[in-house]
C-alpha positions, 0 to 999 in steps of 0.5 A: 388296359385296352387300347383307345379306339378312334373314329374318323370325322369327315367333317373335321377331316380328323380322328376322334376319339370314341368314349364308351358310355356307362352302359356299354362299359358294363355290358363289356364287363359282364361278356368278359365275366360270363365268358371267363366263368364258362372257360373256368367252367370248362377247365373245371369239368375236364380237371374233375373228369381226370383228375381225382380229388383227395376224397375220391382218392381215399374212396377208390382206395377203400373200394378196392381194399374192400374188392380184395376182401371180398374175393379173399372171402370168396376164396375162404368159402370155397375151402368151407364148401370144400369141408362141408362136402367132405362132411356130407359124403362122409355122413351119407356114405359111412355114418348113415350107412353104419345105422342103416339110415337113408341118406339126406336128398341132395335137394334138401342139402342144397335147395334154395332160399325161397321167398322174396328177392333177399338181395335187392338192396344190393342191386344198382352199385358198381360192384353189385355182382361181387357183393351180391354172389358173396351173400349168395353163397354165405346164405347157401353155406349157412343152410348146408351147415344147418342141415348137417348139424340137424343130420348130426343130431339125428345120427346121435339119436340113431346111435343111441338106438343102435346100442339098444339094437345091438343088444336085442339083435339075435348074435349068439348060437342057442345052445352050447356048441363050442367044437360046432360038432352039434351043427346038424343042418343049416338054411336052404333046400334040405331033404325032409326027414319024414317025407323024404322030399326037397323042401326049404329049411328055414332055420338051422338044427343043432343037436344035443342031449335031451334037457340040454339048456336053449339060451335066448340069442338077443334081449327081447320079449317072450311073444308066445309059447306053443305047445303042438304035437306036430310042426314045431312041437313045443316051441317059443317065439321071441320079439327082440323089436327093430324087426327081429323075432327068433323061433326055437322049436321042438323043445321038451319044456319052458323055462319062461312065461308069455310077456316076460323080458329076457336077456341075451344068454337067458335059459329059455327052455330045454331041448327035446324032440317033440313035434315033427322031429327026428331026434333031440335038437333045437331048430332055431329061426331068425325072422327079420320084418316077418321074413326068414333069414339065415341065422348063420349070419347072426353068430357074431358075438359067438365066433371067430372068422374060422370058426363061422367058416367052419360052422357054415360048412359043416351046415352046408354037407348035411342033405337032410334036416332034423324036422 
């Protein structure tokens, strides 16, 4: 209890006790109450600023755990990106090379996702950067997986076409030539047997007795059968598809008709010496996209590595062609 207060009375020369009225007592009580509340608010503010409540402690522990999980998720995505990168390199440098397909452009594999800001709802939080970066990486990986998946679908289709192409591609010697001694002249500059000048020889010549079987070197369709008194003489052109055509010249007679489908190894005609020919032989050409190419590159179904080297050596010895 507060001590009593006194006031000096000059008339009676004594101290009189001061008695407070109700209003003064109320105002004093109100002042004490407001002061106490202010002090309490200050203490409460200081306490809440430096000391967490149990709920806040639980939330902070949860945020810390989620942050760790995001970090682990990003490390996992690092591993996924490495695996995807290896798949992409193998796809572009091996699979697509085998199937003669163009690599997928990097701009398509790594292109961003356009449109409006997809991550706007993630902004404005203390950990927005971590969450937004994780979402971006996940979207990028998802797109990379989709592109790679489509690439594998394309490769499956290319593999199916490759089977057909391998069946159609010229792959054997057009006559029976097991000892290779019937190889007469190869692809390149040769002395023409009639004109006696150096001319480019666009095929390979194989000598053989008159009437020897001539085999088609790959699956295809007989595109043309031509009888001529000069040049190639009696000759056949086979369209194998996939840009490949083969020509068999100086035949004695034919064994197929125009438009007929043929399989590798079928007898399409017989060796002769028609047209501009020095002796019975078959002049054989391979064309890829209408450009003559060296036929010796297409004997992989017939010859071992040693036989191939020997055939090329024999073909290169001749300074003169047979046609």
